[in-house]
C-alpha positions, -999 to 999 in steps of 0.1 A, spaced: -469 -869 404 -492 -843 420 -477 -812 435 -480 -814 473 -484 -783 494 -448 -788 508 -434 -788 473 -454 -758 463 -442 -739 494 -406 -749 486 -410 -736 451 -424 -703 464 -396 -700 489 -370 -706 462 -386 -679 440 -388 -655 469 -351 -661 478 -341 -655 441 -361 -623 441 -345 -611 473 -311 -620 458 -318 -599 427 -328 -570 449 -297 -572 469 -276 -573 437 -294 -542 425 -285 -523 457 -248 -534 453 -249 -521 417 -265 -489 428 -239 -484 455 -211 -489 429 -228 -464 407 -229 -437 434 -193 -443 446 -178 -444 411 -198 -414 399 -188 -394 429 -151 -403 424 -154 -392 387 -169 -359 396 -141 -353 422 -114 -362 396 -132 -339 370 -134 -310 394 -98 -314 406 -84 -316 371 -105 -292 351 -136 -272 359 -139 -258 323 -158 -288 311 -178 -312 334 -174 -345 314 -184 -367 344 -221 -357 339 -222 -377 306 -209 -408 323 -233 -404 351 -263 -400 328 -254 -430 308 -249 -453 337 -281 -439 354 -301 -452 324 -289 -487 331 -297 -483 368 -332 -471 361 -339 -499 336 -326 -525 361 -347 -511 389 -378 -512 367 -372 -548 359 -364 -559 394 -393 -541 411 -418 -552 384 -428 -517 373 -427 -526 336 -441 -560 329 -423 -567 296 -389 -563 313 -395 -592 337 -387 -628 331 -422 -641 339 
């Protein structure tokens, strides 16, 4: 069965919606990262200023955020599903 232009447009629309959904999920993830990291820094400062342990947690999670951003925004081709 040959692909009609309507079917091709529907496939492109489905792919576009999926990409937009992944971008939205990334921004939710990024917001969680910012909120949780800020709360950890506040707890760290309120309990002890001798050692800032929250920075290690922030750096570790930031690596995940960066790799997810690179994959979603197609900056590194081998990280994408295509």
